[in-house]
N, C-alpha and C positions, 0 to 999 in steps of 0.2 A: 665353501659352496661350490658345486660343479653345475655348469651349464651343459645340457644335453642338446644335441642337434639331431634333426632327423637323419636316420641312419647310424646314429652313434651306439656303440656298445658300451655301456657303463659298468666298469669292473669295481670301482671303489665303492665305499658306503659313506658318503658325505652326510653331514647335518641337514643340509638344504640342498634341493636339486632344482635348477631353473629349466622349464621345458623349452626346448628350441622351436617348438611349434607356437605355442601360445604364450611364452614368455612367463607364465605363471610360476610362482615359487612353490616347491612341494617338500614337506617335511621327508627327510631321508628315509627314515624308518617307515613311514606310511608309503612311500615310493616302492619300497621293498615288498612291504605287506600287499601292496595292489598289484604285485608280479611285475613291476617296472613299468607300469602303465600310468600316464598322467590322468589324475582323476578329474581334471578339468576339461580337456579336450580329447582324451582318449588315444592320444599318441602312444603307439607301442614301441618303446625302446628296444633295440636289438638285445639278444641274450647270448651268452656264450653256449657252447655245446654242453658244458657241465651244468649250467643253470638250467637249461632245457631239461636236461634228464632229471635234476633235482625237483624240478616244478611238476613234472608229470608222472613219474614213477612212485609207487608206493615206497614209503620210507623202509629201508632195509631189503628191499626185493632185488636190488640190482647185482648182476654178476656181469663181469667184463666178457666182451667178445672180441677175439683178436682173430687177424687174418694172417696168411703167410706174408713174410716180409717182401717188400717190393724192391726193385733195383734203386739204387740210391741216385745215380745220375746217369741214365741209360744212353744219353746222346753226348755226354761230356760237354754240356751246353754252357757257352760263355756269351754274355752280353756286356753290360757295363760291369758286371762282377759274376763270378762263377756261381752256377746254380747251387752248389752245396754251400756256399756262403749264405745265400738267401733262405735256404732250408735251415740253417743254424740259427740265423737271426730269428726267423719265425718260431722255431722251437723255443729259444730263450725267451721271447716276448710272450708267447702264450702258455707255455708249460705243456704243450702238447706234442705228441710225436708227428701228427699229421692233421690235415684239415677236417677230420671227421673221428667220432668215438661211436662204438657200438656195444650194446649189451642185452642182457635177458633181464626181463622183471614183470612186474604186474602194474596194471592201472585199475584201481577199484577192485582188485582181486583177480581181473582178467589177465591171463599171461599174454605176453607180446615180446617180439624180438624188435630192437629199435636201432637205428642209426641216426645220429645227429651231426649235421655239419657245422662248422665254425668259420664265420667269414674272417675273422681275424688272422687266421692262418693262410697267407697267400691269397686273400679274397675268397676262401672256401673253394679253391681251384680243383678241378677233378684231374687227378693223376692216377698213375698206376696203383698207389697204395690206397686211395679212396675207392677206386673201382674193385679192388680185392676185398676191402671190407664190405662193401655193399653185397657183392657176390657171396662172401662168407655168411652174411646175416641171411640172405635168401637160401642158402644151403641149409642153415639151421632152421629156418622157418619150414623148409621142405621136409627135413628130417623129422620134426617134431608135429607138424601139423600146426604150428603157432602163427598167428597172424603177424605181419611184417608192418612197422610203421617207419616211414623214411621221413627225416625232417631237414629240409634242404635250405641252404643259404650259400649261394655261389655267384661268382662272376662269370664262370664258364671253364672251358678246359685250360689245363696247365700247359702254356707254350713250352716251357723249358724241357717237356717230356715229348714234344713233337707229335708225330703221328701215333705214338703208343697211348698218349692220353686220349685221343680220337677213338682209338679202339676200345676204350673203357665204356664208352656209350653202347657199343655192340655187346660187350661182354655182360653189362648190367641188364640190358635188354633181354638177352638170352636167359639170364638167371630169373628174371620176372616172368618170362614166358613159361618157364616150368613150373612156377607157382599157379599160373592159370590153369595149366593142364592138370595140376593136382588138386585145385579146388581150395587153394589157400588165399585168404583175404590179404589184400595188400592196401595200405592206407598211406597217403602222403600229406604231410604238413607243410605248406609253402610259407616261408617266412622271407622277409626283405633282406637282400634281393635275391632273386633266382633266375639266372640267365644262361644263355648259351647251351653248351652240351649237357648241364644237369637238367635244365628245362626241356631239351629235346630228347631226353632218356627217361631215367627211372623216376623223376619228379611227376611227369604226366602220364605215366604207365600204370599208376595205381588205379584200383577199383574205385576207391572214394578220394577225392582230392579236397582237402580243407585248406583254407588260407586264413591268415591273420588279417585284421582290417588294416588296410592301407599298404600292405605288402605288394611289391611289383614282381612280376614275372614276365618273361618274353624269351624270344630266341635272339633277335638283334636288340642290342641295347639303344636306349633313346638317342645318345649321341651319333652312333652310326646311322640311325634313321634319320635324323635331322641333316647329317652330312649328305645324305643320299638325295632327299627331297628338297633341301636347301631352304626349310622353313622350320618354325617351332612347332612342336607337337601340342595338341590341346591338352589343356590340364586334366589330370587324372588318368591319361594314357597308361596302359599296362598295369595300372593298380588293381587291387583286389575287387573293387566294385566294378570296374571296366571289365574283368575277366569274367566275373559272375554274369554280368550283363550279356556278355557274348558267349556264354555256354562253356567257357573253358575250366571252370571249377564247380565242385558240387555246392559248397556253402562257405560263408565267411563266418568264422568263430572267434570271438573275443576271447582273450587269453584266460580270462577267468571261468569261462564255459568250456575249456579245452578238455579237462579230464572228464568231465560228465559226458561230453559229446563222444571222446574216444571210447569210454566204457560202453556206450550205446552200440557203436560199430563193432567192437571187438567182441561183444556178447553175440552179435549177429554172426560174425565170422567163426566165433568158437563153436557155435551151435550147428553150423552147416559143415564144418570141415570133416574130412575123412579120418578115421581112426589112424592116428600116427602116420599118416602119408605112407603107408607101406604097400599100395596097390602097385602092380607091376606096370611098366611102360608098354611093353609089346608082349601080348599073349597070343599071338597067331591071328588076331583080328585083321581083316583086309580093310584099309581105310584108303580113300581116294584112289582106288585101283591098284594099290601096291600092297604086297604081301610082307609078312614079318620075315625076319632072319631065320625062323624056326624051319621054314620049308625050303629055304635056299633060293627063293625067287629073287629076280632082279627087278629093278626100277624099269617102268615103262615097257615091260616085256622086252627088254634090251636084246638086240640081236647081236650075233658075233661080230667082233671087230671086222672092219673091211667090207660089211654089206649094209645095205639100207633096210629100214623097217619092213620093206616089201621082200626083202631076200634078194635084192639085185646087187650084184658086186659094184663097189665103188671104182670109178675108172678114172678119176681126176677130170671130171666134167670140166669142159672149157668155159662154161657160163659163168658170168658175174665175177669178173676179176681174175680169172685164171688164165692160162697160158693164151688163150683165144684173143686176150687183150693186148697180144703183142709182147707179153713177158713170159719168159720160162717160168715154170713153177719153182719156187725156191723152197728147198727142205732145209730149215735151220737145224743145226746140230744140236745134240743133247746139252752141249755146254753153253749154246746160246739161249736154251729155255730153262734148264734145270734151275732148281732153287740152290742157293749157296748160303745156308745159315751161318751164323757166327756173329762175333762181337764187332760193332761198328769201328772202323779205323779213324784216323784223324779226318776232320771236315775238309771237304774240298776247298780249293780257292775260291774266294768270294766272286771273283769275275767268271770263273767256270760254271758255278752253281747258278749265278744270275742268269747266264747265256742259257742254261738248260730251261729256267723258267720262262724266259722270253721265247724260246723255241716251242714250248709246250703250249703257249698262248697264242701261237702264230695263227692269224686269221684264216690262212689258206689250208690248214689242217682239214683232213675229210671229217665230215660231220656224221652224225648218227644216220641221217637219211642217206648220205653217200654210202655209207658202209651196208645199209640196208639193201639199196640197189645192186651193189656188187657182190655181196655175200650170199644173199638169199634169191631163191626163186619163188615167185608167186607171192610176194610180200603184200600183205593187206593191213593197211594202219587202221587202228582202232582209237576211238575218240571219247574223251569225256570222263568226269569223275562220278557221274549219276547222282550228283548232289546239286548241280547248276553251273558247272564251269568246266572248261577245257583248256588248260594251261598249254600254250605252245612250246614252252622250254623243255617239255618232256614228251617224247613221242614213243609209241609202240605199237606192235602188231605181230600178226603170225605169218611165218613164211617157212621156207624149207631150205636147211642147210645141208648140202649133199643128200638131198633126198629125205632128211629127217625133219619133221615138223618142230619147230622152236617157237618160244615167244622171245621176240627182241625188243627191249626198252632201253631207252637212252636219252641223255641230255642233247638237245638240238640247239647249239649256238647260233647257227644261222650263216656261217661261212664268212666270205670276204665282202659281202653285200651289207652295206651299213643299214639300210632300210630293213632287211631280212634280220639282221642281228638285233635290231631294235624291237622288231614284232616278236622275235624269240626271247626276248628279255635277256639276251646275252647268254643264255643257258642257264639263268638263275630262276629255278622253279618256284612257283607259289605253292600253297598248300593243296590247290586243286590238282597240281601236277603230280605231287607225291601220292594223293589219293587215287589219280588215275593210274598210276604205276602199281599201286597196291591192289587195285581192282583187277589188273591185267595179271598180276602174279597170281592171285586167287583163282583166276580163270585157267591159268596154265596148270596148277596143281589139279584142278577139277578135271581137266582133259588129260592129264598125264604128260604134258609137255615140259621139257627142260627150259629154263630161264636164262638168257643171256643178256646181260646189262652192259651198256658202253657208257662210260662216266666221262664227261668233259665239261666242267663247270667251275666258275669261280667261287661258287657258294650258293646257298639258298638265298631267294628273294628277301632283301631286307626292308621292303616298303611297309608303310603303315597298314595298308590293306592286308598285306599277308600277315601281320601280327593279329589283326582283328579276326582274321578267318582261322587263327590257330596254327601258325607256322611250326612252333615247337611240337605241339601235339601231332600233326601230320608227320613230322620226321620220326618221333618217337614210335608212333604206330608202325612205320614201315620197318624200323630196326626190329621190333618183336615179331612182326609177320614173318620176316625173312629168316630170323633166327630158327624158327620152327617150320618153315614151309617145307612140306613133304614132296619135293621135287628138286631135281639137282639144279644149282644156281652157279653160274660162272660170270665174273665181272671182268671187264677189260678197261683199265683207265687208259683212253685213247690220246688224253691230252693233259687236262689240268684237273686234278682232283682236289677240289676246294672244301674242306672240313665236313660239317654236318650234312651240307647239300650233296656232297659226293656219297658220304657213308649211307645215306638214306637208300642208295641203290647198290650198295657194295657189302652187304652182309651175306658173303657167298661162300661157297665150298672151295672154290679155287679163285684167286684173284691174280690176273695177268695186268701188265703194264707195258705200254708201248716204250721203245727204246729212249725216246725223248719226252716221256710223260714225267709228271711231278705229282706227289700225293701229301697233303700236309694238314695240320690242324688249323693253321691260319695262314693268310697270305704274308709274304716277306715284308710287304708294306706296313701291314698292320701290326706285325711283331715289332718292327723296328721303331714304329711310332710310339709303342708302349714300353718297350724295354731300352731301347737306345734313345728314346726321345728325340729320334730324328729320322724322318722317313727316308732320308737319302742312305741310311744305313741299311736299305733292303738287300743289297748284294751280301753283306755280311750275315744278316738274318737268314737269307736264303741258305748259306752254307751251314749255319749252325742247326737249322732245322732238320738237315738231312732228308731233304724231300725227293732225291733223285732215285732212279731205279735200283742202283746198286746197293745204296744204304738201305732202301726198303726191303731188298731181297735178304740183306744180311740180317735185318731186325725181324724177318719172318712175316712181314705185312704182305708182301706180294710172294707169289710162288714161281712165276715165270716172268722172263723179259721177252716181248715180241719185237724181233728185229725190225727195222723200218729201212726205207730206201735211203741211200747216201744223202745226206743233208736234211733229213726228216720226212715224214709221210706227205707233206704237202708238196713235196717235188715230184711225187708219182703216186696219186691216190689209187690207181689200179694195181700197182704192185703191192702198195700197202695193204689192200684188201686181201691179196693172195697170202701175203706173209701172215695175216691175221688168221685167215681161214686154216692155214697150215697149223698154226698153234692150237686153234680151238678145237678142231674135229678130234684129235686124240685125247683132250681133256674131257670132251663130252663123253666120249667112249668109255673112258675110265670111270667116270661117276655114274654113267648109265648102268654099268656092270655091277654096282653096289645095291644091296637091298635097303630098303627104307630105314631099318634099325640102325645099320652102320653109317648111312648118309647123315642121319640126324645127330647121331653120336658124335661122329668126327667133325662136324660142323660145330657143334659145342665145344668139343676140346680145342678146336682151333682158336677161337675167341677166348677161352679161358686161359689160355697160355700167354697172351699178350700182356706184357708187363711183369710176369713171374719170372723170378731168377731161375737160372738153369736147374740149380739143385732142387727145386720145387716142382719143376715141370712134370716129371714122371708122376709124382704124387698126385698133381693135379688131374692127370689123365686117368689114374685109378679112381679118383673121387668122381670124375665124370662118368665112368662106367658104373659106379654105384648109384649115382643120382638117376641114371638112365633106367634103373630098375625100379623106381619109385612112382612113375607116373603112368596112367592108363592110356592105352592106344586109342580108345575111343574118344578120349578128350583131346587128342593131339590134332586130330583132324578138325574138330569143331574150333579149338582155340586158335590154331595157326592159320587155318584156311579161311574161315568165315569171320575171323577177327573178333569184334565185340560180342561177348558171350551172353546168353540170357541170365546167367548167375550174376554177371556184372550188373546188368540192368537192374535185376531185383534188388540188389544190395543198395544201389543208388535210390531206389523207390523208397528204401527204408528210413530215409532222412526225417526225424521227428520235427514235427511243426514246432517252431519257437525255439529249436535247439541253437539256431544261429542267430548272430547279433550283427546287423548291417551298420557300419559306421562310414560317414561320408568324410574321408581323410584324404588329403592331397599331400603327398610326401615329396620334399624337395631333392634333388639329386644328391646322392652320396658322393663322397670324395673318390676320385678315380683310384684304381687299384692296379697292381703290376700283374694281372692275369689276363689270359686271352679272352678278348671281347667276342660277342657273337659275331658270327662272320658276315660278309656280304658288304664291306664298305666299298664305295664307288671307287673305281680305278681311274 
């Protein structure tokens, strides 16, 4: 006999099974026949990825889908044991190469491309290999016009791959944005548990989101939230029933009804998709004020370098942080700003890396509003998400940078005043903040303005209210929006770039980082608590995560390092603004000289390359060019700028009455796993 526990994946075939929820004994063969669901209480035991595909796909219809190999150990990560040893152990225990499998097949005769995650493999964590597989599946769906089904089970991003695992969120969001533009249906099936970077990317970007009874999904995990608020969460928090009540999913579907429900939606998607997905991306249609590459036009009617949009020569204006503030304008050398790609070297000393983290978090560093006042002329802040809230942790507005109108958006930590920092939520945005940022980005695209984002945040807000309001969905929507926003985007990490809360403003054409900035998939404290089992190991974790500018430059995650005044930006905010202006202006000039076709193509190539071995990157670029020829220009503007499309709403309205089964199930906490939790733990 084997006893199941809530959250347990049962791999053996015992004679009898004891349900961990209701304690009833179930005959083993009946348990298998009932798809591993307790017939007495309805508890859905976890399934392996192999079991998922065997249950859902028509017998004999499956063919395997493979992606390009991912780097084995991109950071040379070592905690209590080397990362390669963890991978070898996971492979030996599961018989899988990675945390997901993909394939093509049919469900009741309806063709589908599917990716299924497996929580047994390092907690189903999202790393470079899983990101590559999801992107490859999306490519196959785009190529054939076949609906895509994503079955999720994950604890979050994979810490051992550092910021490269964070980039997989952007990579998969870009891949799904292409399917939106091509009119290809995307379905997701949420299974227990789905958290962190998976919840905040492809799991919640689907057109229709199904969830099993009792399954849990959220951005911040329950323990992180409880540590933040210092109290127990209510029963049922983040469960399927909670998510349905709060509008985060479309329907709850019992396992026995999944094939019939999926058949319904696949038939809808198959009937509405375009023939073969062969329509071209750009055919000379003007969208959002920008013309295609065919006629050689540039974005925004870009003027020659060295002049303003009005034709006035730039003369090094003394306003807002220039020489008039008492500092000579510093011209960083190309060596200071240029990208230096290559393999990462040995991790830095723990003490040195930890000091970099402490400096990036210094309360006196210039804030978003400090930079707005020093960089821009005539800056006007814009407020509100137009739904019912205005998060003070993110601010944005329109102003002039050297005479050019720009949309500036960024995290506002609050400076060195504790009361102000508390009001600004320490720069940890709620869903309303990310929705406000998205609204301003769409406005910028409509008006033909480039977007500049300033990132400085420990992470997204981890509170229960943020979860109720859809934190994971808000972040995921921004990733998809920025992936295809048809206006130039430049991101500057001015201090701390904390996980998904940072990435939600950083899917950009160019990413710059301050000389004393950091960028990571998880805080060093969080990483140390999980992998070292000792929060005091944070300095060692900081070194292993390779969060500093030089490592990020070598990994290709950032493109430029912006010099700071001696000792850091907080020692001389005026000069820090001057140095940032000097770095920003030529980057904007470069991007504004690109036509819309090339801008979107190169942004896609950028994120497709993250986590790909050097040998496959050239092929990835060629594949991106081929993909760019398969999506229509008229859908680019509607899908990327306006967000949720009418097509998506019409698909959701097709839910058949009675096709879903609601089950009041309260699931106990699963055992902790060694993967990155959702961000935002209290410092």
